[in-house]
MARZA-173411 format. One record per residue: x, y, z of N, C-alpha, C, CB in turn. Coordinates in steps of 0.02 Angstrom, whole numbers. Glycine has a CB too. Example, Ala and Ser with C-alpha at 12.3 -4.5 7.8 and 13.67 -1.06 7.14 Angstrom:
<atoms>
    n_x    n_y    n_z   ca_x   ca_y   ca_z    c_x    c_y    c_z   cb_x   cb_y   cb_z
    660   -284    390    615   -225    390    660   -165    390    565   -224    452
    642   -112    354    684    -53    357    645      2    394    704    -30    286
</atoms>
This chain:
<atoms>
    n_x    n_y    n_z   ca_x   ca_y   ca_z    c_x    c_y    c_z   cb_x   cb_y   cb_z
    486   -368    422    449   -338    477    384   -376    491    434   -265    463
    358   -410    440    296   -448    450    304   -501    503    274   -480    384
    362   -535    503    373   -588    551    385   -562    622    431   -631    530
    390   -497    630    393   -466    696    326   -435    716    449   -413    698
    274   -453    679    208   -424    690    164   -472    729    176   -405    623
    130   -446    781     84   -486    821     16   -452    828    114   -498    891
     12   -390    806    -47   -349    817   -107   -374    776    -32   -277    800
    -95   -418    728   -149   -445    688   -183   -504    722   -124   -466    620
   -154   -529    776   -182   -586    812   -238   -561    857   -127   -623    854
   -296   -594    858   -353   -570    898   -334   -557    971   -409   -621    895
   -357   -500    997   -347   -480   1067   -274   -463   1084   -369   -536   1112
   -233   -454   1033   -163   -434   1045   -156   -362   1018   -112   -483   1009
   -137   -317   1062   -131   -247   1044    -59   -224   1039   -167   -204   1093
    -50   -159   1028     16   -131   1019     59   -137   1082     11    -58   1000
     28   -134   1141     67   -139   1204     98   -208   1211     22   -124   1264
     59   -260   1197     86   -328   1202    139   -341   1149     29   -379   1194
    127   -316   1089    176   -323   1035    243   -292   1056    151   -292    970
    240   -232   1083    301   -198   1104    336   -236   1161    286   -126   1127
    296   -265   1204    324   -304   1260    364   -364   1233    268   -328   1307
    337   -396   1181    372   -452   1150    438   -428   1120    328   -485   1096
    436   -371   1085    497   -344   1054    549   -329   1107    480   -281   1014
    528   -299   1162    575   -279   1214    608   -339   1248    540   -236   1267
    579   -398   1240    611   -458   1267    666   -485   1221    558   -512   1278
    677   -450   1166    730   -471   1121    709   -523   1070    787   -496   1159
    645   -538   1066    621   -588   1019    616   -556    950    551   -618   1041
    646   -589    900    652   -560    834    618   -602    780    724   -550    817
    557   -620    792    521   -657    740    479   -712    768    570   -686    690
    433   -737    727    385   -787    749    419   -852    773    337   -802    694
    467   -875    734    501   -937    753    537   -929    820    551   -959    699
    568   -870    829    601   -854    892    551   -852    949    638   -786    886
    492   -826    935    440   -823    986    420   -894   1008    378   -785    960
    412   -939    961    392  -1008    978    443  -1041   1024    382  -1049    914
    506  -1024   1014    559  -1054   1055    566  -1021   1124    626  -1050   1019
    549   -958   1128    564   -920   1189    504   -885   1220    617   -869   1173
    444   -906   1204    385   -870   1228    379   -871   1304    322   -900   1197
    410   -920   1337    404   -925   1410    440   -868   1446    432   -991   1433
    485   -834   1411    522   -780   1443    480   -715   1447    586   -766   1405
    422   -715   1414    378   -657   1415    325   -666   1469    345   -645   1345
    320   -619   1513    271   -623   1568    204   -597   1544    296   -584   1629
    162   -645   1525     95   -629   1502     45   -676   1535     90   -633   1425
    -18   -655   1541    -69   -701   1567    -72   -765   1525   -138   -666   1567
    -89   -819   1557    -89   -884   1523   -135   -884   1461   -111   -939   1572
   -193   -854   1469   -240   -853   1413   -212   -816   1353   -306   -821   1435
   -180   -759   1367   -151   -720   1312    -93   -757   1280   -127   -652   1339
    -55   -793   1320      0   -832   1292    -26   -887   1245     41   -864   1348
    -82   -918   1264   -111   -969   1221   -135   -939   1155   -170  -1005   1256
   -166   -881   1159   -189   -846   1099   -130   -830   1053   -228   -782   1117
    -76   -805   1083    -17   -788   1045     14   -849   1011     35   -754   1090
     21   -902   1049     51   -963   1021     12   -988    961     54  -1017   1074
    -54   -991    969    -97  -1013    915    -92   -966    856   -169  -1020    938
    -93   -900    870    -91   -850    817    -25   -851    779   -103   -782    845
     30   -860    814     95   -861    781    101   -924    738    152   -860    834
     79   -980    763     81  -1042    723     39  -1035    659     56  -1102    764
    -20  -1004    667    -62   -995    608    -31   -945    559   -132   -970    630
      1   -893    586     33   -843    542     89   -874    502     59   -785    584
    129   -916    532    183   -950    497    155   -993    441    225   -994    546
    101  -1029    456     70  -1073    407     41  -1032    348     15  -1114    439
      7   -977    364    -25   -937    312     27   -902    268    -71   -885    344
     81   -879    298    134   -847    258    168   -899    213    185   -813    303
    179   -958    240    211  -1011    202    169  -1030    141    222  -1073    246
    103  -1027    148     59  -1044     93     46   -985     47     -7  -1071    119
     72   -926     65     63   -866     24     -7   -837     27     79   -882    -46
    -41   -848     82   -110   -824     89   -110   -750    109   -149   -866    141
   -108   -707     60   -106   -635     74   -170   -609    104    -91   -597     10
   -226   -641     88   -291   -617    112   -295   -622    188   -348   -658     81
   -263   -673    216   -261   -681    289   -232   -619    322   -220   -744    309
   -178   -594    295   -145   -535    324   -181   -471    304    -71   -532    302
   -208   -468    244   -244   -409    222   -304   -394    266   -266   -417    149
   -335   -446    290   -395   -438    331   -381   -425    405   -439   -499    325
   -319   -439    426   -305   -436    498   -257   -381    519   -276   -501    519
   -211   -362    476   -163   -310    495   -195   -242    485    -97   -315    452
   -191   -197    534   -219   -130    527   -192    -96    464   -204    -87    589
   -235    -56    432   -218    -24    368   -152     15    372   -273     23    347
   -141     51    427    -82     93    432    -18     53    444    -90    144    487
    -25    -13    455     34    -54    468     46   -108    415     27    -87    536
      7   -107    362     15   -160    312     80   -154    273    -44   -159    264
    114    -97    280    180    -90    248    228   -142    275    208    -20    260
    215   -168    334    260   -218    363    263   -282    320    237   -236    434
    212   -294    280    210   -354    238    245   -344    171    138   -376    227
    267   -284    157    291   -266     90    342   -315     62    321   -197     92
    396   -328     97    449   -369     69    427   -441     56    509   -370    116
    381   -466     96    360   -536     89    316   -547     28    323   -558    151
    284   -494      3    240   -500    -55    263   -455   -113    168   -483    -35
    326   -436   -111    354   -389   -159    348   -415   -231    426   -374   -143
    356   -480   -241    354   -508   -308    284   -508   -337    382   -577   -308
    234   -499   -295    164   -498   -318    133   -431   -302    123   -555   -284
    169   -377   -317    148   -309   -299    131   -269   -362    203   -274   -259
     77   -230   -356     60   -181   -408     57   -112   -377     -8   -199   -441
     85    -65   -412     83      6   -391     26     38   -430    152     43   -404
    -21     68   -394    -84     87   -425   -100    161   -413   -141     44   -398
   -125    193   -465   -149    262   -459   -206    272   -509    -92    314   -471
   -257    307   -488   -314    320   -533   -320    394   -547   -379    293   -502
   -352    409   -602   -374    477   -618   -450    476   -621   -343    503   -686
   -481    531   -603   -554    533   -598   -581    599   -625   -576    523   -525
   -647    604   -627   -679    666   -648   -688    714   -590   -747    651   -681
   -672    692   -529   -680    733   -469   -661    694   -407   -751    759   -464
   -678    721   -349   -654    693   -286   -702    644   -252   -639    748   -239
   -764    641   -273   -815    601   -239   -822    533   -272   -881    637   -239
   -809    480   -233   -818    413   -260   -891    396   -271   -786    361   -212
   -936    436   -242  -1007    424   -250  -1034    455   -314  -1045    452   -190
  -1006    512   -334  -1035    549   -390   -989    555   -451  -1053    617   -367
   -924    549   -440   -877    555   -495   -857    486   -522   -814    593   -473
   -821    484   -577   -804    422   -610   -728    415   -619   -838    417   -678
   -705    354   -621   -636    340   -640   -628    354   -714   -616    266   -623
   -575    389   -732   -560    399   -802   -501    356   -825   -544    473   -815
   -458    338   -776   -397    301   -794   -371    264   -732   -343    349   -822
   -347    203   -743   -313    165   -690   -245    146   -716   -354    102   -669
   -193    168   -681   -124    149   -699   -100     95   -652    -77    210   -696
    -72     42   -680    -47    -15   -640     24    -30   -663    -94    -77   -648
     70    -28   -615    141    -41   -629    163    -99   -586    186     22   -615
    196   -148   -616    216   -208   -579    291   -212   -566    194   -270   -616
    325   -155   -576    397   -154   -566    436   -165   -630    417   -205   -516
    400   -186   -682    432   -198   -747    397   -160   -803    432   -273   -763
    331   -161   -802    294   -127   -855    232    -94   -826    275   -176   -911
    209    -43   -860    149     -7   -840     93    -21   -889    163     69   -836
     34    -33   -862    -26    -40   -902    -74     16   -882    -60   -110   -893
   -102     50   -930   -148    105   -917   -215     88   -947   -121    172   -946
   -266     86   -904   -334     68   -925   -377    131   -926   -364     13   -878
   -410    142   -983   -443    205   -996   -518    196  -1007   -412    240  -1057
   -557    239   -975   -630    237   -984   -647    246  -1058   -664    291   -941
   -693    203  -1080   -714    206  -1149   -670    167  -1196   -717    276  -1172
   -614    140  -1169   -569    100  -1211   -562     30  -1181   -500    134  -1217
   -533     24  -1122   -521    -42  -1093   -524    -41  -1016   -454    -68  -1116
   -557      8   -986   -558     13   -913   -584    -50   -880   -601     72   -892
   -632    -84   -912   -661   -144   -883   -612   -202   -877   -720   -166   -924
   -554   -196   -908   -503   -249   -904   -458   -241   -843   -461   -250   -967
   -463   -184   -810   -419   -170   -752   -427   -220   -695   -431   -101   -727
   -489   -239   -677   -495   -287   -621   -458   -353   -632   -568   -302   -609
   -458   -377   -694   -422   -439   -709   -348   -431   -698   -436   -462   -781
   -321   -373   -717   -250   -359   -706   -236   -354   -631   -229   -294   -741
   -277   -318   -594   -268   -312   -522   -270   -381   -488   -320   -266   -492
   -310   -426   -515   -317   -492   -486   -254   -535   -490   -372   -528   -520
   -205   -512   -529   -142   -549   -535    -96   -538   -475   -106   -530   -598
   -114   -489   -432    -68   -468   -380    -98   -481   -311    -51   -394   -388
    -53   -484   -262    -73   -495   -192    -67   -431   -150    -31   -549   -161
    -30   -383   -174    -16   -323   -135    -20   -262   -181     54   -327   -101
    -54   -210   -156    -58   -147   -193    -23    -92   -154   -132   -129   -206
     13    -49   -189     44      9   -160     11     71   -189    122     10   -173
    -13    116   -146    -43    178   -169    -18    236   -126   -121    173   -166
    -40    295   -144    -31    353   -100   -100    383    -89     19    406   -130
   -123    381    -28   -191    404     -9   -244    359    -40   -202    476    -31
   -226    298    -56   -272    252    -88   -329    228    -43   -236    193   -113
   -317    226     22   -370    203     68   -430    249     66   -343    198    139
   -417    313     57   -472    362     56   -494    381    -14   -451    424     93
   -452    366    -64   -468    389   -131   -471    332   -183   -418    441   -153
   -414    306   -202   -412    258   -257   -454    196   -246   -341    237   -269
   -446    164   -189   -481    101   -178   -557    109   -172   -455     68   -116
   -583    160   -137   -656    169   -138   -685    179   -208   -675    229    -95
   -649    216   -251   -671    224   -320   -673    157   -356   -625    274   -357
   -619    119   -349   -614     54   -384   -669      7   -359   -545     23   -373
   -679      4   -294   -729    -41   -265   -800    -21   -287   -724    -41   -189
   -812     43   -293   -879     64   -315   -891     46   -388   -887    140   -305
   -840     55   -429   -848     39   -500   -844    -35   -514   -794     75   -541
   -801    -70   -476   -791   -142   -487   -795   -179   -420   -723   -156   -522
   -854   -188   -393   -862   -219   -326   -828   -287   -321   -936   -226   -308
   -795   -298   -264   -762   -362   -252   -692   -368   -281   -804   -417   -278
   -667   -314   -310   -601   -317   -342   -544   -319   -291   -591   -257   -389
   -553   -283   -236   -498   -273   -189   -500   -324   -132   -499   -202   -160
   -451   -369   -130   -441   -414    -73   -367   -419    -57   -471   -485    -88
   -330   -366    -73   -258   -365    -71   -232   -338     -4   -231   -323   -128
   -170   -355     12   -133   -315     60   -126   -246     28    -62   -347     78
   -138   -194     67   -136   -127     38    -89    -82     78   -207    -97     37
    -36    -62     47     11    -16     78     -5     54     53     85    -35     61
    -39     93     95    -53    163     80      5    203    108   -123    186    110
     48    226     64    110    259     86     98    323    126    153    274     26
     40    352    120     26    414    156     42    407    231    -47    433    147
     23    351    261     28    343    333     99    328    358    -17    288    356
    134    278    331    203    267    355    250    323    338    230    202    328
    239    357    281    282    413    263    274    470    313    266    438    193
    212    483    333    200    536    382    235    519    448    125    546    394
    235    455    466    266    434    528    341    445    529    250    362    541
    373    443    471    446    453    469    464    524    447    478    402    422
    413    568    446    428    639    436    413    668    368    497    650    450
    380    629    324    363    655    258    288    665    253    387    606    202
    266    727    260    195    743    256    182    786    194    171    780    319
    119    792    177    101    829    117     81    783     61    158    874     95
     72    811      1     52    772    -57    109    734    -88     21    817   -108
     91    692   -136    141    649   -169    196    689   -202    107    604   -220
    178    742   -237    228    782   -273    277    815   -225    194    835   -317
    251    839   -168    295    870   -118    344    819    -90    254    900    -61
    320    759    -76    363    707    -48    415    685   -100    321    646    -25
    395    680   -163    444    664   -215    500    715   -215    410    663   -284
    482    779   -209    533    832   -208    579    826   -148    499    901   -209
    550    811    -90    590    804    -29    640    746    -35    544    792     31
    621    696    -74    664    638    -84    712    647   -143    622    576    -94
    710    707   -173    756    721   -228    734    694   -295    822    693   -212
    671    677   -302    645    651   -365    618    709   -408    589    599   -352
    626    703   -473    605    755   -519    560    725   -573    665    789   -551
    507    761   -588    461    742   -642    490    763   -709    391    773   -631
    464    735   -763    485    755   -830    460    826   -844    459    706   -883
    491    859   -892    471    926   -910    398    928   -932    515    953   -967
    375    875   -964    307    873   -990    253    870   -936    299    815  -1037
    271    838   -879    220    829   -827    234    870   -764    215    757   -808
    292    902   -761    310    942   -702    259    997   -691    381    972   -710
    234   1001   -630    186   1053   -612    114   1034   -621    200   1113   -653
    100    977   -654     31    955   -663      5    930   -595     26    899   -717
    -56    950   -579    -88    929   -517   -148    884   -532   -111    991   -476
   -179    859   -478   -238    818   -486   -295    855   -521   -261    793   -419
   -301    919   -506   -352    960   -539   -337    968   -613   -358   1028   -505
   -273    975   -629   -253    979   -700   -270    914   -736   -178    994   -706
   -264    858   -700   -280    793   -730   -354    790   -751   -264    736   -681
   -397    819   -710   -468    822   -727   -477    863   -790   -509    852   -668
   -443    920   -794   -449    963   -853   -423    928   -916   -411   1029   -841
   -368    891   -908   -341    854   -965   -392    804   -992   -275    819   -946
   -425    769   -946   -476    721   -967   -533    757  -1003   -504    682   -906
   -555    813   -977   -608    851  -1009   -588    873  -1080   -627    912   -967
   -526    893  -1088   -501    912  -1154   -500    852  -1201   -431    943  -1149
   -481    795  -1174   -481    733  -1215   -552    717  -1238   -452    674  -1175
   -601    723  -1193   -670    708  -1211   -696    756  -1265   -715    711  -1150
   -665    815  -1269   -686    863  -1320   -646    852  -1385   -675    935  -1295
   -605    799  -1387   -572    780  -1449   -497    793  -1452   -603    816  -1503
   -466    812  -1396   -394    828  -1396   -355    765  -1376   -379    886  -1347
   -328    730  -1424   -292    667  -1411   -226    680  -1375   -279    630  -1477
   -195    738  -1386   -132    754  -1352   -143    760  -1276   -102    819  -1380
   -201    784  -1256   -217    790  -1185   -218    721  -1153   -285    825  -1174
   -244    671  -1188   -244    602  -1161   -173    576  -1155   -286    556  -1206
   -131    589  -1203    -61    566  -1201    -25    597  -1141    -24    585  -1266
    -38    661  -1128     -7    694  -1070    -32    664  -1005    -20    769  -1072
    -97    650  -1002   -127    620   -942    -98    551   -929   -203    617   -949
    -88    512   -981    -59    445   -973     12    451   -946    -58    407  -1041
     51    498   -972    120    507   -948    121    529   -875    158    559   -991
     75    573   -857     69    596   -788     52    538   -741     15    651   -782
      4    498   -760    -17    440   -720     39    389   -715    -79    409   -749
     74    378   -770    129    330   -771    185    350   -723    157    323   -842
    200    414   -721    251    438   -674    228    428   -602    268    512   -687
    164    438   -590    137    426   -523    152    354   -499     61    438   -522
    133    305   -540    140    236   -518    213    213   -515    100    190   -564
    253    234   -563    324    216   -563    359    246   -502    358    239   -628
    341    307   -485    372    341   -428    353    310   -362    355    414   -428
    294    278   -359    275    244   -297    325    189   -279    204    214   -304
    349    153   -329    399    101   -315    464    133   -290    412     59   -378
    485    187   -322    546    221   -302    541    245   -230    561    280   -348
    483    272   -213    474    300   -145    478    245    -92    407    336   -140
    443    190   -102    444    138    -50    513    105    -46    391     86    -64
    547     99   -102    615     71   -100    662    116    -60    642     61   -171
    653    181    -67    696    229    -32    679    234     42    689    298    -64
    616    226     60    595    241    129    579    180    172    535    284    126
    570    123    143    551     64    182    601     49    238    545      3    137
    667     53    226    713     41    282    703     90    340    785     47    257
    684    151    325    672    200    377    608    185    415    669    271    348
    560    157    381    498    136    415    514     83    467    447    110    364
    555     35    448    575    -18    494    616     12    552    617    -72    458
    662     55    535    704     87    586    661    125    637    754    135    553
    610    159    613    565    197    657    530    151    706    513    236    616
    508     92    683    475     45    727    524     16    779    444    -13    686
    584      0    756    632    -30    802    655     19    855    692    -55    763
    653     84    841    673    133    891    626    134    951    676    203    859
    566    110    940    518    107    995    542     59   1050    449     84    970
    583     10   1031    608    -38   1079    658     -4   1127    642    -97   1044
    693     46   1101    746     78   1140    719    128   1190    794    113   1095
    656    148   1181    628    200   1225    608    171   1293    567    234   1192
</atoms>
């Protein structure tokens, strides 16, 4: 879907992008060959040509930052498949909801093969180095929650393509919190973590700080299921996200 994206090019909006799609053009290379069939002002056509050529070059070189800075947050899911091999699924636990006053207690990072959990007071400061190995982050509500917390604690850490699943999932009919969406998709949590909420996660951390090591183990398992399930969710729903965009052409 990334190669069918034009909205990241300066002065190109959703209306022009849709117009290109409706002409039957299915990708940047196709656009370069057939751009004359699209009736656009000459200036806009020049901008598009230059932008498409640059996009092809930047994708070929694997420059994720180029796309991270230009594609609107709610549409960065379009880049998912192109950077899938350099993707981390991320979820944090905190002492509360305010990135200004509360603290990160735990950062879970899953790369599709293994999960690493970074814990305050143990190894939390190592999380930015791990995040730096990836080009794309997948979160749920991360634009408003996880990433502001991470940036406040570790400034300059985030320069990734960021797929916040909250937005594309809502667009294809899945609204509500992560646990509700998991249930709608037929996913089940383990007996040990089933029913635990974000508020419970805060309580588990507080119990750990008072000396309860089992509370920390439960919190780690809860966080691990969060990040592992993010991969399952996007794998299950990404085709529908694409389908939803393509249906706009038919209208």
